[in-house]
Structures are given as C-alpha cells and as structure tokens.
Backbone as CSV, one residue per row, in Angstrom:
resi,resn,N_x,N_y,N_z,CA_x,CA_y,CA_z,C_x,C_y,C_z
1,MET,86.467,86.895,79.190,87.085,87.571,80.312,88.003,86.580,81.031
2,LYS,89.172,87.060,81.413,90.154,86.257,82.140,90.216,86.761,83.576
3,ILE,89.939,85.883,84.524,89.946,86.262,85.939,91.331,85.987,86.517
4,ILE,91.903,87.005,87.133,93.141,86.840,87.905,92.710,86.687,89.352
5,ASP,92.852,85.487,89.876,92.413,85.147,91.216,93.494,85.534,92.215
6,LEU,93.201,86.521,93.048,94.158,87.006,94.039,93.900,86.331,95.377
7,ARG,94.914,85.704,95.923,94.814,85.062,97.230,95.349,86.045,98.277
8,PRO,94.466,86.533,99.142,94.866,87.561,100.101,95.921,87.065,101.081
9,VAL,96.770,87.997,101.486,97.738,87.755,102.551,97.498,88.782,103.643
10,GLU,97.841,88.427,104.848,97.694,89.350,105.969,98.738,90.452,105.874
11,MET,98.371,91.635,106.344,99.318,92.741,106.432,100.168,92.514,107.671
12,THR,101.317,91.899,107.483,102.247,91.674,108.591,103.455,92.584,108.407
13,VAL,104.224,92.719,109.435,105.456,93.509,109.343,106.341,92.944,108.231
14,GLU,106.441,91.629,108.149,107.308,91.003,107.140,106.826,91.297,105.723
15,VAL,105.530,91.243,105.496,104.984,91.542,104.161,105.221,93.003,103.806
16,MET,104.982,93.893,104.756,105.176,95.316,104.483,106.657,95.638,104.269
17,GLU,107.546,94.984,105.004,108.986,95.159,104.783,109.381,94.692,103.386
18,LEU,108.803,93.587,102.926,109.066,93.088,101.579,108.628,94.103,100.530
19,LEU,107.439,94.675,100.691,106.960,95.684,99.741,107.866,96.913,99.747
20,GLU,108.382,97.256,100.921,109.291,98.400,101.007,110.619,98.087,100.317
21,ARG,111.161,96.897,100.542,112.426,96.528,99.887,112.278,96.536,98.364
22,ARG,111.085,96.212,97.874,110.830,96.219,96.431,110.590,97.621,95.888
23,GLY,110.588,98.637,96.772,110.425,100.014,96.335,108.995,100.415,96.040
24,LEU,108.014,99.648,96.547,106.610,99.929,96.263,105.977,100.860,97.288
25,ILE,106.434,100.779,98.537,105.898,101.614,99.611,107.041,102.133,100.472
26,VAL,106.707,103.087,101.339,107.590,103.530,102.418,106.784,103.368,103.690
27,ARG,107.276,102.568,104.607,106.548,102.315,105.850,106.621,103.537,106.764
28,LEU,105.529,103.828,107.442,105.443,104.875,108.455,105.065,104.161,109.748
29,CYS,106.075,103.820,110.551,105.820,102.978,111.712,106.866,103.256,112.799
30,PRO,106.595,102.770,114.011,107.545,102.977,115.104,108.942,102.445,114.753
31,ASN,109.953,103.180,115.170,111.372,102.816,115.040,111.887,102.813,113.603
32,HIS,111.130,103.307,112.678,111.515,103.249,111.260,112.373,104.437,110.847
33,ASP,112.059,105.617,111.324,112.734,106.824,110.855,113.282,107.661,111.996
34,GLU,113.596,107.017,113.099,114.129,107.753,114.238,115.523,108.280,113.928
35,LEU,115.796,109.468,114.413,117.107,110.096,114.250,117.780,110.166,115.618
36,ALA,119.009,110.599,115.637,119.758,110.666,116.903,120.286,112.084,117.127
37,PRO,119.398,113.031,117.443,119.878,114.389,117.693,120.632,114.477,119.018
38,PRO,121.620,115.336,119.079,122.300,115.547,120.359,121.329,116.118,121.388
39,LEU,121.613,115.891,122.650,120.787,116.408,123.728,120.614,117.911,123.558
40,GLY,119.393,118.381,123.671,119.092,119.803,123.546,118.742,120.215,122.123
41,GLU,118.720,119.269,121.174,118.398,119.601,119.785,117.273,118.699,119.283
42,THR,116.690,119.120,118.186,115.683,118.331,117.485,116.190,118.120,116.073
43,ALA,116.008,116.930,115.537,116.458,116.621,114.181,115.268,116.222,113.325
44,TRP,115.376,116.404,112.029,114.334,115.967,111.100,114.992,115.549,109.795
45,LYS,114.263,114.739,109.026,114.722,114.382,107.686,113.511,114.351,106.764
46,MET,113.745,114.660,105.520,112.692,114.650,104.517,112.434,113.211,104.098
47,LEU,111.202,112.753,104.213,110.856,111.421,103.726,110.543,111.469,102.234
48,TYR,109.847,112.483,101.819,109.662,112.788,100.410,109.000,114.144,100.311
49,GLU,109.106,114.740,99.158,108.498,116.026,98.896,107.629,115.873,97.655
50,PRO,106.397,116.411,97.676,105.542,116.263,96.491,106.190,116.871,95.249
51,LYS,105.873,116.285,94.108,106.360,116.811,92.843,105.610,118.100,92.516
52,GLU,106.281,118.995,91.832,105.656,120.249,91.413,104.506,119.963,90.447
53,GLY,103.465,120.774,90.532,102.402,120.711,89.559,101.158,119.965,89.981
54,TYR,101.186,119.304,91.153,99.995,118.571,91.584,99.274,119.245,92.734
55,GLY,99.718,120.451,93.110,99.029,121.211,94.135,99.458,120.832,95.538
56,PRO,98.921,121.556,96.535,99.219,121.246,97.933,98.551,119.939,98.343
57,HIS,98.917,119.458,99.514,98.351,118.193,99.999,96.906,118.369,100.469
58,LYS,96.173,117.257,100.422,94.811,117.207,100.949,94.671,115.907,101.729
59,LEU,93.702,115.873,102.620,93.363,114.682,103.384,91.946,114.298,102.982
60,ILE,91.776,113.042,102.561,90.448,112.592,102.147,90.052,111.344,102.929
61,ALA,88.766,111.162,103.120,88.214,109.944,103.696,87.683,109.111,102.531
62,VAL,87.986,107.823,102.541,87.591,106.919,101.468,86.739,105.802,102.068
63,THR,85.609,105.512,101.448,84.780,104.374,101.836,84.604,103.505,100.600
64,VAL,84.923,102.231,100.726,84.912,101.306,99.587,83.707,100.375,99.717
65,ASN,82.901,100.327,98.657,81.734,99.450,98.670,81.566,98.798,97.294
66,ARG,82.661,98.262,96.757,82.601,97.546,95.485,83.535,96.341,95.533
67,GLU,83.074,95.266,94.891,83.867,94.045,94.854,84.818,94.030,93.660
68,GLU,84.634,94.936,92.738,85.522,95.052,91.572,86.662,96.014,91.894
69,PHE,87.818,95.762,91.319,88.949,96.686,91.447,88.855,97.728,90.335
70,ALA,87.711,98.420,90.281,87.419,99.363,89.198,88.347,100.578,89.215
71,GLY,88.908,100.908,90.364,89.803,102.056,90.470,91.267,101.668,90.446
72,PHE,91.611,100.521,89.840,92.995,100.054,89.820,93.795,100.935,88.862
73,GLY,94.784,101.627,89.398,95.577,102.526,88.570,96.804,103.017,89.312
74,THR,97.376,104.090,88.796,98.591,104.668,89.367,98.397,106.157,89.595
75,HIS,99.266,106.711,90.388,99.355,108.168,90.549,100.760,108.586,90.124
76,PRO,100.903,109.774,89.544,102.234,110.246,89.171,103.037,110.805,90.351
77,ASP,102.467,110.761,91.553,103.180,111.185,92.756,102.748,110.272,93.899
78,ASN,103.434,110.352,95.013,103.156,109.513,96.174,101.817,109.864,96.820
79,GLU,101.284,108.920,97.577,100.120,109.165,98.430,100.306,108.366,99.713
80,GLU,99.724,108.870,100.799,99.863,108.200,102.084,98.555,107.513,102.450
81,PHE,98.667,106.264,102.864,97.527,105.502,103.373,97.547,105.558,104.889
82,TRP,96.456,105.974,105.476,96.251,105.939,106.916,95.077,104.998,107.133
83,LEU,95.362,103.750,107.410,94.317,102.739,107.566,93.780,102.767,108.988
84,ILE,93.142,103.886,109.287,92.450,104.076,110.559,91.002,103.730,110.270
85,GLY,90.502,102.678,110.906,89.146,102.272,110.578,88.588,101.262,111.549
86,ASP,87.379,100.862,111.260,86.634,99.921,112.084,86.837,98.518,111.519
87,GLU,87.338,97.614,112.325,87.559,96.227,111.876,86.248,95.482,111.630
88,ASP,85.148,95.955,112.215,83.872,95.261,112.080,83.100,95.782,110.858
89,THR,83.749,95.734,109.702,83.158,96.150,108.434,83.452,95.075,107.388
90,GLN,82.979,95.305,106.166,83.312,94.387,105.079,84.838,94.230,105.036
91,PRO,85.358,93.041,104.773,86.803,92.921,104.595,87.235,93.683,103.337
92,MET,88.301,94.458,103.481,88.812,95.236,102.347,90.181,94.710,101.965
93,TYR,90.454,94.767,100.675,91.705,94.268,100.124,92.359,95.354,99.296
94,LEU,93.667,95.471,99.441,94.468,96.390,98.653,95.320,95.544,97.723
95,ALA,95.006,95.600,96.429,95.794,94.878,95.428,96.898,95.802,94.942
96,ILE,98.112,95.276,94.906,99.280,96.043,94.472,99.997,95.234,93.406
97,SER,100.317,95.887,92.301,101.100,95.222,91.264,102.538,95.100,91.745
98,LEU,103.102,93.917,91.587,104.502,93.694,91.955,105.440,94.001,90.788
99,ILE,104.871,94.383,89.659,105.653,94.765,88.487,105.303,96.208,88.128
100,THR,106.141,96.839,87.356,105.916,98.241,86.997,104.674,98.381,86.122
101,ALA,104.177,99.587,86.026,103.014,99.855,85.173,103.311,99.475,83.725
102,GLU,104.540,99.722,83.268,104.916,99.382,81.896,104.919,97.870,81.689
103,GLU,105.504,97.139,82.646,105.506,95.675,82.558,104.084,95.124,82.630
104,LEU,103.262,95.725,83.474,101.877,95.295,83.607,101.147,95.468,82.270
105,GLY,101.298,96.635,81.650,100.669,96.881,80.354,101.127,95.896,79.289
106,ALA,102.425,95.584,79.283,102.967,94.649,78.298,102.402,93.247,78.510
107,LYS,102.299,92.830,79.780,101.768,91.489,80.064,100.275,91.408,79.735
108,ILE,99.549,92.484,79.963,98.127,92.513,79.596,97.997,92.380,78.080
109,SER,98.775,93.154,77.346,98.735,93.111,75.875,99.113,91.745,75.336
110,ALA,100.075,91.091,75.991,100.566,89.791,75.530,99.691,88.632,76.016
111,GLY,98.703,88.929,76.864,97.873,87.863,77.414,98.629,86.985,78.392
112,ALA,99.618,87.565,79.073,100.505,86.782,79.938,100.406,87.163,81.412
113,LEU,99.369,87.896,81.796,99.222,88.329,83.180,98.945,87.136,84.083
114,GLU,99.546,87.140,85.280,99.390,86.035,86.232,99.113,86.590,87.625
115,SER,98.556,85.755,88.471,98.292,86.184,89.844,99.586,86.528,90.581
116,SER,100.702,85.937,90.195,101.985,86.221,90.854,102.499,87.634,90.546
117,ASP,101.836,88.349,89.653,102.204,89.731,89.353,101.619,90.705,90.368
118,PHE,100.853,90.179,91.335,100.146,91.014,92.303,100.296,90.458,93.708
119,ILE,100.050,91.349,94.663,99.833,90.937,96.039,98.514,91.568,96.451
120,ALA,97.693,90.829,97.158,96.426,91.335,97.680,96.510,91.319,99.195
121,LEU,96.592,92.486,99.785,96.680,92.602,101.238,95.286,92.656,101.836
122,ARG,95.029,91.805,102.814,93.797,91.962,103.584,94.084,93.100,104.544
123,VAL,93.404,94.217,104.353,93.712,95.435,105.086,93.556,95.221,106.586
124,LYS,94.549,95.690,107.300,94.542,95.649,108.760,94.534,97.097,109.238
125,TYR,93.554,97.407,110.055,93.387,98.774,110.541,94.095,98.990,111.875
126,ASN,94.505,100.236,112.080,94.910,100.748,113.392,96.155,100.089,113.978
127,ASP,96.961,99.453,113.166,98.183,98.803,113.652,99.365,99.701,113.312
128,PRO,100.048,100.245,114.298,101.129,101.190,114.007,102.280,100.584,113.211
129,HIS,102.355,99.266,113.125,103.456,98.626,112.411,103.156,98.359,110.936
130,VAL,101.869,98.363,110.546,101.548,98.034,109.143,100.503,98.935,108.500
131,SER,99.744,99.688,109.255,98.568,100.381,108.723,98.841,101.773,108.160
132,PHE,100.071,102.229,108.187,100.391,103.577,107.728,101.612,103.502,106.822
133,PHE,101.450,103.973,105.583,102.550,103.868,104.626,102.330,104.813,103.462
134,VAL,103.407,105.038,102.725,103.380,105.837,101.502,103.372,104.869,100.327
135,MET,102.382,105.008,99.454,102.388,104.266,98.192,103.227,105.097,97.230
136,ARG,104.255,104.493,96.706,105.155,105.201,95.792,104.450,105.558,94.486
137,SER,104.894,106.652,93.892,104.316,107.064,92.612,104.551,105.992,91.556
138,GLY,103.582,105.842,90.668,103.709,104.910,89.564,103.409,103.465,89.891
139,VAL,103.062,103.143,91.152,102.780,101.763,91.539,101.285,101.483,91.310
140,PRO,100.944,100.566,90.408,99.536,100.246,90.179,98.924,99.581,91.419
141,HIS,97.753,100.079,91.830,97.092,99.557,93.027,95.610,99.921,93.010
142,GLY,94.848,99.243,93.853,93.433,99.554,93.992,92.823,98.763,95.129
143,GLU,91.620,99.173,95.544,90.947,98.565,96.680,89.621,97.944,96.239
144,ALA,89.223,96.899,96.959,87.926,96.264,96.757,87.546,95.544,98.046
145,ILE,86.282,95.160,98.130,85.792,94.429,99.295,85.334,93.042,98.870
146,VAL,85.096,92.212,99.868,84.329,90.988,99.683,83.084,91.184,100.538
147,ASN,81.915,91.096,99.911,80.666,91.380,100.601,80.285,90.228,101.534
148,VAL,80.312,90.539,102.826,79.865,89.562,103.833,78.715,90.140,104.647
149,GLY,78.064,91.171,104.096,76.872,91.723,104.726,77.104,92.717,105.838
150,LYS,78.294,93.306,105.900,78.576,94.308,106.928,78.637,95.702,106.294
151,ARG,78.859,96.710,107.121,79.023,98.083,106.621,80.277,98.172,105.757
152,PRO,80.311,99.092,104.780,81.517,99.258,103.973,82.659,99.859,104.802
153,PRO,83.887,99.462,104.506,85.049,99.963,105.245,85.448,101.363,104.785
154,ALA,86.107,102.079,105.698,86.588,103.428,105.405,88.009,103.586,105.927
155,PHE,88.734,104.512,105.321,90.096,104.830,105.741,90.434,106.223,105.222
156,TYR,91.666,106.673,105.453,92.100,108.011,105.052,93.270,107.934,104.082
157,VAL,93.336,108.937,103.215,94.449,109.085,102.283,94.843,110.552,102.266
158,THR,96.143,110.809,102.267,96.616,112.158,101.977,97.349,112.082,100.651
159,GLU,97.126,113.090,99.835,97.755,113.146,98.525,97.704,114.587,98.037
160,SER,98.400,114.857,96.970,98.361,116.190,96.391,96.952,116.497,95.896
161,ARG,96.554,117.736,96.041,95.192,118.149,95.692,94.812,117.822,94.254
162,ASP,95.727,117.999,93.315,95.418,117.838,91.892,95.945,116.531,91.311
163,LEU,96.138,115.533,92.161,96.725,114.269,91.729,95.725,113.454,90.906
164,PRO,96.060,113.157,89.656,95.158,112.329,88.847,95.340,110.842,89.164
165,LEU,94.393,110.029,88.729,94.450,108.576,88.872,94.227,107.954,87.493
166,PRO,95.305,107.848,86.707,95.143,107.146,85.428,94.860,105.665,85.692
167,LEU,93.703,105.195,85.209,93.321,103.803,85.428,94.099,102.887,84.499
168,THR,94.372,101.690,84.989,95.053,100.674,84.188,94.029,100.004,83.285
169,ASP,94.301,99.970,81.997,93.436,99.253,81.066,93.758,97.778,81.200
170,MET,92.880,97.062,81.870,93.110,95.640,82.147,92.716,94.745,80.979
171,GLY,92.255,95.320,79.868,91.878,94.515,78.719,90.825,93.496,79.104
172,ASP,91.074,92.232,78.789,90.136,91.157,79.112,90.295,90.631,80.535
173,TYR,91.256,91.176,81.282,91.523,90.670,82.629,90.657,91.377,83.675
174,ARG,90.308,90.650,84.722,89.640,91.188,85.897,90.306,90.606,87.125
175,LEU,90.592,91.469,88.102,91.150,91.013,89.362,90.015,90.617,90.292
176,LYS,90.180,89.519,90.983,89.148,89.039,91.891,89.833,88.459,93.123
177,VAL,89.306,88.786,94.280,89.839,88.249,95.541,89.165,86.917,95.830
178,THR,89.976,85.929,96.123,89.466,84.638,96.552,88.850,84.790,97.925
179,ARG,87.648,84.309,98.087,87.018,84.373,99.412,87.809,83.503,100.380
180,GLU,88.052,84.065,101.541,88.827,83.354,102.557,87.977,82.339,103.287
C-alpha cells in the first residue's frame, strides 16, 4: 500500500479563491454574486442549473466518523456544501483532487500519484467567506476525520436527488491526513 500523506491547509478566502480560479468550486459568499439592479427592480442570475436526469434537488445532513477517505469520488453534476456545524467536534478534512478524474486515474495506473495532486482543507464551519460553495461536477473529493476523541462532525449538502457517487479506484494508494 502506498500512502499519500496530505498536509491540511486552512480554509481561507485565498485558498477558496484559488480553488475557484482552477474551476473546482464556485464560492457562495458575501459580495461574490451581487448584481446592480436599477432602483425599484430586482435582478437575478443563474449560478448553475442541474443537469437533466438526476432528479430534483434534495438537502441532506452528513456526519463523518471515519479516518479513511472511503467515499472519495466524483458526481456527474454539481453539489453544494453548507458547512454549518459545531467547531467542537472531531477535525474534518475535505480532500480535493487538483487534477481531473481522468488524470487522477492515469497517475494511479502509472504509480505516479503524489500529494501535490491534492489539497486537504481543514474544514471551517459557519464562515460566510469560506464555508459555503458549489463543488463542480467531475471533481474528485471526499471527507475524513482525525480522531481526537470528540463527537463526529456534521454538515449539510444539497444535490440532485438521484445523483450517483462513482468512487475513485485508488489502486494501491490510500489518502491520509497528517496529524496537525
């Protein structure tokens, strides 16, 4: 087994802006999508529309209590992360591939996967500048904790009702968060 050691980074505005510039997420935060309607009018813009075939949207509560990134995979459509939660829980990490699912599969097959192919965010809850975002379709990602003896963390996700989660076949590789 080959361990890919992920060194967590804090969820800062700068990190989230970087992920957005790379096309991995869409930030949902103050001053990001404001419009300028004339006085007496209301304006709106479409941020994204679900793809046909995955059903209407649903809101789910997620509680993570595993140290393995066993659910690391992709969705064929977008999903929204609402990191509304209690900070006094196990630390949770969101690992995101910085390369496409196809590139990830090729590097796994070639035995060339590196920690620089990922970012591991130490999840920050309840911050309007970083805790709410859209994970773009096709972006490999997953959550895990580091057990420090606290309650498991929870958060919310909205996604299409029938959205599948094809898991990434990591072959001999395992993602692991370095203890801080």
